[in-house]
C-alpha positions, 0 to 999 in steps of 0.5 A: 496751128493746123499746119503744124499738126498736119506736119506732125502727122506726116512726120509720124507716118513717115517715121513709121514707114522708115522704121518699118522698112520693107514691111511697110511697102505694101502693094504688089509687084507688076511685070511692067513699069509705071504707077497706077494709083495709090495715094499715101496709105493706099496700095502701090504697084511696083515694077520688077526692076530696081531702076524702075522702082527707084524712078517711080520713087523719084517721081513721087519725091518730085510731086511731094508725095513723101509717104509713097516715095518712101514706100518705093525706096524701101521696096528697092532696099528690100528687094534689091539690096545689092543694087546701086539703087539700094544705096541711092534709096538710102539717100532719097529716104533722107530727102523724103524725110526732109521734104516732109519736115521731119528734119531730125529724122532726115539728119539721122538718115543723112548721117548714116548715109555719110557713115556707110557710103563715105566715097559716094558722089553725093557725099564727096560733092557735099550734098549730104553734109549741106542737107544736114546743115539745111535741116538744122536751119529749118529747126530754128525757132520761129517768130510767132505773134503769140510767142516771144521773138525767136532771139529770146528762145532756146538757141540749141538748134541755131548753134547746131545749124551754125556748126554744121554750116560752118563745117560744110563751108570749110570742108567743101569750099568749091561745092555748088551748094556753097552760095546757099550755105553762106546765105543760111550761115549769115541768117543763123549768125544774125539770130545768134548775135540777136540773142547775145545782144538781147541777153547783154541788154538784159544784164545791163538794164538790171545793173549786172554789168559784168554779165553784159561785158561777157555777152558783148565781148562774145557777140563782137568776137563770134559775130562781127558784121552781124549788124550789132557792132556799133551799138555793142561797142558803145554798150560795152564801153559803158559796161566797162565803166560800171565795172571800174575798167576805165582803160578798157572803156577808153580803148573800146570808145576809141575802137568805136570811133575808128570803125564807125567815125560817123556813128550816132554815138561818136560825139558822146564817145569823144566826150567819154574819152576826154572824161576818162582821160581827165579821171586817169590824170587825177592824182591818186 
């Protein structure tokens, strides 16, 4: 809990700095490069060139001194607005917000960078788009022992993460960030599949089989190979029986046997296929 409140405090300070822009820079201009102290909230001494101030900000970024980094980047934007470093400072403000776990602020900053600098190398390489998806990934619900598991919680941020990562993978198939994006996408898809499975079982266990049918079909269509196919097909076939759709049930059992011939449900599925065949053969 203390860690969470600490992040909230940093995020609030960071937001005030970003919104405050040049007025939040503080400190004074020096006639030589180099940084002489000034922790977050203290005075900073700036260089006289855009490049040197940008590098000082990057050094702070590398040291995870997010608030000081923002001050340097805001200074670059305020004092050197027509420099190429002012454009880069816009991007690094987003990186600083991301590093400080202020993910929504980072997402907004990355989107603005893409909007106003669509031909920039860091946009065309997919970097900014990937970071948006990664930021949404960090907003996914956590598994905390005093709270319900993640798959029982609201899935809005999870769906946002899936959308952004999927869009990135399709738009930038040759990007250097593709392997990491695919790794995150698989984790997001598994969480969404877990949620569909949880809701489907909730409906089935409460004798609401049509609700289970709809959720299970969604799970199998949208999240194949997420680790639930075997059990989902088994439960879907049973739900079809409960809603009086024997043909669909039989086809689902057959698909289960075709895809998972060694399934723990295999013998029961064969018996159900035989039973449903006998039921269908009875005269009406």
